[in-house]
C-alpha positions in Angstrom: 49.5 54.5 -27.5 45.8 53.3 -27.5 44.6 50.2 -29.1 43.0 51.9 -32.1 46.2 53.6 -32.9 48.1 50.3 -32.5 45.7 48.5 -34.6 45.9 50.9 -37.4 49.9 50.8 -37.3 49.5 46.8 -37.7 47.3 47.0 -40.5 49.3 49.4 -42.2 52.6 47.3 -41.8 50.6 44.2 -42.9 49.2 46.1 -45.8 52.8 47.1 -46.8 54.2 43.7 -46.4 51.5 42.3 -48.7 52.0 44.8 -51.5 55.7 44.1 -51.2 54.9 40.6 -51.9 52.5 41.2 -54.6 54.9 43.5 -56.4 57.4 40.6 -56.3 55.0 38.2 -57.7 54.0 40.4 -60.6 57.8 41.1 -61.6 58.8 37.6 -60.9 56.0 35.7 -62.4 54.3 32.7 -61.4 57.7 30.7 -60.1 58.5 33.3 -57.6 58.9 32.5 -54.2 57.0 35.5 -52.9 54.0 33.4 -53.7 54.9 31.0 -50.8 55.5 33.8 -48.6 52.2 35.4 -49.4 50.5 32.4 -48.5 52.5 32.0 -45.2 51.3 35.5 -44.4 47.8 34.6 -45.1 47.8 31.5 -42.9 49.6 33.7 -40.0 46.6 36.4 -40.3 44.0 33.8 -40.4 45.4 31.9 -37.2 46.0 35.3 -35.7 42.6 36.3 -36.0 40.9 33.1 -34.9 43.2 33.1 -31.9 42.0 36.7 -31.1 38.6 36.0 -31.7 38.6 33.0 -29.4 40.7 34.6 -26.8 38.5 37.9 -26.5 35.2 35.7 -26.8 36.3 33.5 -23.7 37.2 36.5 -22.0 33.7 37.9 -22.6 32.0 34.7 -21.6 33.9 34.2 -18.6 33.2 37.9 -17.4 29.4 37.1 -16.7 28.4 33.8 -15.2 24.9 34.2 -17.0 26.6 34.2 -20.5 28.5 30.8 -19.4 25.2 29.0 -19.1 24.2 30.4 -22.7 27.5 29.5 -24.2 27.1 26.0 -22.6 23.7 25.5 -24.2 24.9 26.6 -27.2 27.9 24.3 -27.4 25.8 21.1 -26.2 23.2 22.1 -29.2 25.9 22.3 -31.6 27.4 18.9 -30.3 24.0 17.3 -30.9 23.6 18.6 -34.4 27.0 17.4 -35.1 26.1 13.9 -33.3 22.9 13.5 -35.3 24.6 14.5 -38.5 27.3 11.7 -38.0 24.7 9.1 -37.3 22.7 9.9 -40.2 25.8 9.8 -42.5 26.7 6.7 -44.4 30.3 6.3 -45.5 31.1 4.9 -49.0 34.5 4.4 -50.2 35.1 6.6 -53.5 37.0 5.1 -56.0 38.5 6.6 -59.4 37.9 5.1 -62.9 41.2 3.4 -62.5 40.3 1.6 -59.3 42.6 4.2 -57.0 41.1 4.7 -53.8 40.3 8.5 -53.5 38.4 8.8 -50.2 37.9 6.2 -47.6 34.9 4.9 -45.8 35.4 7.1 -42.8 36.5 10.3 -44.8 33.3 9.9 -46.7 31.2 9.7 -43.5 33.1 12.9 -42.2 32.5 14.8 -45.3 28.8 13.8 -45.0 28.7 14.8 -41.5 30.1 18.2 -42.5 27.6 18.8 -45.1 24.7 17.7 -43.0 25.6 20.2 -40.2 25.9 22.8 -42.9 22.5 22.1 -43.9 20.9 21.9 -40.6 22.5 25.1 -39.4 21.2 26.9 -42.6 17.9 25.8 -41.9 18.0 26.7 -38.3 19.0 30.1 -39.2 16.5 30.6 -41.9 13.8 29.5 -39.3 15.1 31.9 -36.6 15.3 34.7 -38.9 11.5 34.0 -40.1 10.3 33.6 -36.5 12.0 36.8 -35.6 10.5 38.6 -38.5 7.2 37.5 -37.9 7.4 38.6 -34.2 8.5 42.1 -35.1 5.9 42.3 -37.3 3.1 41.2 -34.9 4.3 43.5 -32.2 4.0 46.6 -34.3 
């Protein structure tokens, strides 16, 4: 059995399991234990997809020495963006109206870092798209 057929069978089996959980949820309502099972199925599928993507990416990168250099540069650039974002973030405790601590100073700093990384990567992607579009327009 080739990979395409195996993937088709796996998708069919996962779809049938998901459909069975959905029917159980519809029949039993919100108190159904099928909700928990459906969530676990979702978690398993997400981790499986992430694992497969990482393994296949590493296999592809390690097959060509030139790709290792490009991947290394990309990883260093990403780490630099995260480092800059962490340095620019300031952490402040978040306290509710009742005086209860909701987010610690370090948690707040990590959230700020994540937001700054997100914004910087969006800006970089937009600039790359504009530059690519301009280059294509000039080469015609």
